[in-house]
Each structure stands twice: as structure tokens, then as C-alpha cells.
C-alpha positions as CSV (number, residue, x, y, z in Angstrom):
1,X,37.8,22.6,2.6
2,X,39.8,21.2,-0.6
3,X,42.8,20.0,-0.3
4,X,45.0,21.1,-3.3
5,X,47.2,18.5,-4.5
6,X,51.0,19.5,-5.3
7,X,52.7,18.5,-8.6
8,X,56.3,17.6,-8.5
9,X,57.5,21.0,-9.4
10,X,55.8,22.4,-6.3
11,X,57.7,20.5,-4.3
12,X,60.8,21.3,-6.1
13,X,60.6,24.7,-6.1
14,X,59.9,25.0,-2.1
15,X,63.0,22.7,-2.0
16,X,64.7,26.0,-4.1
17,X,63.1,28.5,-2.0
18,X,64.5,26.6,1.3
19,X,68.3,26.5,-0.1
20,X,68.2,30.3,-1.5
21,X,67.0,31.3,2.0
22,X,69.8,29.1,3.5
23,X,72.1,31.1,1.5
24,X,71.0,34.2,2.7
25,X,68.3,35.5,-0.2
26,X,65.4,36.7,1.8
27,X,63.6,37.7,-1.7
28,X,64.2,41.2,-1.0
29,X,64.1,41.7,-4.6
30,X,61.1,39.9,-5.4
31,X,61.8,39.8,-9.6
32,X,65.5,38.7,-8.8
33,X,64.5,35.8,-6.5
34,X,61.7,34.3,-8.9
35,X,64.2,34.3,-11.5
36,X,66.5,32.6,-9.2
37,X,64.1,30.1,-8.1
38,X,63.3,29.5,-11.9
39,X,66.7,29.0,-13.2
40,X,67.7,26.7,-10.0
41,X,64.6,24.7,-10.4
42,X,65.3,24.3,-14.1
43,X,68.7,23.6,-13.3
44,X,67.6,20.8,-10.6
45,X,65.0,19.5,-12.9
46,X,67.5,18.6,-15.6
47,X,70.1,17.0,-13.0
48,X,67.3,14.7,-12.0
49,X,65.8,14.1,-15.3
50,X,69.2,13.2,-16.4
51,X,69.7,10.7,-13.1
52,X,66.5,9.2,-13.8
53,X,67.6,8.4,-17.8
54,X,70.6,6.8,-16.6
55,X,69.2,4.6,-14.1
56,X,66.5,3.2,-16.5
57,X,66.6,-0.1,-17.6
58,X,68.1,0.0,-21.6
59,X,64.9,-2.4,-22.7
60,X,62.8,0.2,-21.5
61,X,64.0,3.3,-23.2
62,X,62.3,2.8,-26.1
63,X,59.1,2.6,-24.5
64,X,59.8,5.4,-22.2
65,X,60.6,7.8,-25.5
66,X,57.0,6.8,-26.7
67,X,55.5,8.4,-23.3
68,X,57.6,11.4,-23.3
69,X,56.4,12.5,-27.1
70,X,52.9,11.6,-26.1
71,X,52.1,11.2,-22.9
72,X,51.5,13.8,-19.9
73,X,53.4,14.2,-16.5
74,X,51.4,11.9,-14.8
75,X,52.1,8.9,-17.4
76,X,55.7,10.1,-17.4
77,X,56.0,10.0,-13.7
78,X,53.9,6.6,-13.3
79,X,55.9,5.3,-16.1
80,X,59.4,6.2,-14.3
81,X,57.9,4.8,-11.1
82,X,57.4,1.5,-12.1
83,X,60.5,1.1,-14.0
84,X,63.2,3.2,-12.3
85,X,64.7,1.0,-9.5
86,X,65.2,3.3,-6.5
87,X,63.6,6.1,-7.9
88,X,62.9,8.5,-4.7
89,X,66.7,7.7,-3.7
90,X,67.6,9.2,-7.1
91,X,65.7,12.2,-6.6
92,X,66.9,12.9,-3.0
93,X,70.3,12.0,-4.1
94,X,70.4,14.6,-6.9
95,X,68.4,17.1,-4.7
96,X,71.3,16.7,-1.9
97,X,74.2,17.0,-3.9
98,X,72.5,19.9,-5.8
99,X,71.9,21.9,-2.6
100,X,75.6,20.8,-1.6
101,X,76.8,22.1,-4.4
102,X,74.7,25.6,-4.4
103,X,75.7,26.0,-0.9
104,X,79.1,25.3,-1.3
105,X,79.8,28.3,-3.9
106,X,80.5,31.9,-3.2
């Protein structure tokens, strides 16, 4: 039996699905649930990306831009892991703040 490796986006989608269920959306209407999941995942990705970019050392921005243009997701992740201090903490904080904001809304 082979284990499939999850992509980072899969973790975000799992997080969003749990958040939606906690909000009371059980997925009764699958089309609406999928649209909500996709929209919220995109919003969360944008917030995380903005936080990572804000934490990127200024002297690494030019190199990062080149990787964004020509690299793949694995190269981008590797670069961020090497060059963004506290990357995991930044990501976790953005996820927690996103969840808190979303669950607090009507």
C-alpha cells in the first residue's frame, strides 16, 4: 500500500472543510459547499502569501521573484522554508486568525 503525499493546498482545504463544518455547513448542498470551500481556500492562501511576503527578508526579494516566475511549487516552498524566519508560525497564525474572523461572522 502506498501513501499519497499531501500537497500544502490539501492541508488548507482540510482546514477549510473543518472550519465550514464548525460554522454549521455540513455540505448538504454539495455545489454550494464546494464553491465556499474553493473561495475560502483561495482567500486563506492569499492571506498566508501576503504574510510570508511581508516576512521575507528584503535582500531575498529579488531571488524570490525569480523563483516565482520560473520555479515550481516545491522550489517556492523550499525557498520560503530557508529564507522566511518562523515560516510555520506565520502560517499557523494566519490560519488561526482567518478561522477566528470567519467563525465570528454571521
